[in-house]
C-alpha positions as CSV (number, residue, x, y, z in Angstrom):
1,M,70.2,13.2,-145.4
2,K,70.0,9.4,-145.6
3,A,69.2,7.3,-148.6
4,V,65.5,6.4,-149.1
5,T,63.9,3.5,-150.9
6,I,60.4,4.2,-152.1
7,T,57.9,1.5,-153.1
8,L,55.2,2.5,-155.6
9,Q,51.9,0.7,-156.0
10,A,50.9,-0.5,-159.5
11,E,48.5,2.4,-160.0
12,E,51.2,4.9,-158.9
13,V,53.6,3.5,-161.4
14,L,51.0,3.8,-164.2
15,R,50.2,7.4,-163.1
16,L,53.9,8.2,-163.2
17,E,54.4,6.6,-166.6
18,A,51.4,8.6,-168.0
19,I,52.8,11.8,-166.5
20,L,56.2,11.1,-168.3
21,M,54.6,10.2,-171.6
22,D,52.4,13.3,-171.5
23,K,55.2,15.6,-170.3
24,N,52.6,17.1,-167.9
25,K,54.6,19.4,-165.6
26,E,51.6,20.3,-163.4
27,E,50.7,16.7,-162.8
28,A,54.3,15.8,-162.2
29,L,54.5,18.4,-159.4
30,E,51.2,17.1,-157.9
31,F,52.5,13.5,-158.0
32,L,55.7,14.7,-156.1
33,K,53.6,16.5,-153.5
34,T,50.9,13.9,-153.0
35,V,52.7,10.6,-153.5
36,L,56.4,10.9,-153.1
37,R,56.7,13.5,-150.4
38,P,54.4,11.5,-148.0
39,K,56.3,8.3,-148.7
40,I,59.7,10.0,-147.9
41,R,58.3,11.7,-144.8
42,A,56.8,8.4,-143.6
43,Q,60.4,7.0,-143.4
44,G,61.4,9.8,-141.1
45,N,63.5,11.8,-143.6
46,R,62.4,15.4,-143.2
47,G,65.6,16.9,-144.5
48,L,63.9,19.1,-147.1
49,D,62.1,22.3,-145.8
50,S,60.0,24.3,-148.1
51,Q,61.2,27.5,-146.3
52,K,64.8,26.7,-147.1
53,G,66.6,26.7,-150.5
54,T,68.2,23.5,-151.7
55,G,71.1,25.2,-153.4
56,V,70.2,23.5,-156.7
57,P,69.8,26.0,-159.5
58,L,66.5,25.7,-161.3
């Protein structure tokens, strides 16, 4: 998997800061799914597959 640089818009940064301050796990997951994943995929990096494990213990 190649390295990826992600640019966040000002409102996305504010949303991320609010999530971190609130320690909101559900909103954090939603942010990953709706903001970060599309940005990563737009760069052509489709290395992660929801049907495969990552090998990283949870």
